[in-house]
C-alpha positions, 0 to 999 in steps of 0.5 A, a space after each residue: 438843268 441840263 435837257 437830256 439830263 431831265 428826260 431820264 428822270 422823266 422818263 425812269 419813272 413812266 418805265 418803272 410803272 411801264 414795266 411793273 404793268 406788263 409784270 401786273 399783266 402777264 401775272 394774272 394771266 398765268 394765275 387765269 391760266 392755272 384756273 381754267 387748267 385746274 377746271 380741265 382736269 375736273 372736265 376730264 373727271 367729269 366726262 368719265 363719271 358721266 360715260 360709266 353711268 348709262 353703264 350703271 343703269 344698263 346694268 341696273 336695270 335687267 334686275 330693277 325692271 319697276 324702277 324705270 322711273 328712278 333709271 330714267 331720272 338718272 340719265 336725265 339728271 346725267 345729261 343735264 350735267 353734261 350740258 351744264 358741263 360743256 358750258 361750265 367748260 367754256 367759259 371755266 370760272 363764269 360765275 352763271 355756267 359754276 353756278 349751273 354746275 354746281 346745281 347740276 351736279 347737286 341733282 345728280 347726286 341727289 338721283 345716283 342716291 336714290 338708286 343706290 339706295 333701290 339697289 339694295 333692295 335687289 340682292 341679284 344686283 348688288 351679288 353683280 360683279 359688273 356693277 361692283 365693278 362700276 362702282 368702284 370705277 364711280 366711287 374713285 372717279 368721284 375722288 377725283 372730282 372733289 380732288 380735281 375741284 379743289 385744286 381748281 378752288 384753291 387756283 381760283 381764288 389765288 386768281 382772285 385775289 391778284 386782282 384785286 390786290 392793289 395795284 395790279 387792280 388798276 391793271 385787272 379793271 383796265 383789261 377786264 379780267 373778272 372775277 371766277 366762280 368757284 365751284 362749290 357744292 351749296 348743301 353738306 349732304 352733298 360735298 360727299 359721294 355717294 355710299 353703298 355697299 355691294 
């Protein structure tokens, strides 16, 4: 047998395997960047939400002088959620950071719910146009967060599936493509934006 022909016969499978590995690697990078971009959309909406909350509390403060503890709890929960969001933004998909963010968001939603429930007892606050405007903006932002979270979770699912399928999992393991965490709100009552009628 001709040595050149033998070399070609041996080289073709190696070249094909190399090209497949490059394609698999690039596909995983694309999927990882897609879920990171999807988290960036959540990040934008959460920052908007966190910026609205102090204005909401300041507006309510003038009417709810005897509810200082609730107002402080909202600001505290907002600060904790903002810190968790900053950590999650540094490493989107990290299991610890995503669970911390989900927990902080659940706590913030709970304290906002208590604030809204208390606000019902203050007719002047319910009639305040600034408060109504802030509530509308917050509701709109909550909806945008929900859509962004769904997009992020879809992108994470595609990435995780791609990295687990054989034989791509060989490339994922060799190049340390770790699993990404979904952004899941665990209790049913936390899955909905706070509802208040002013």
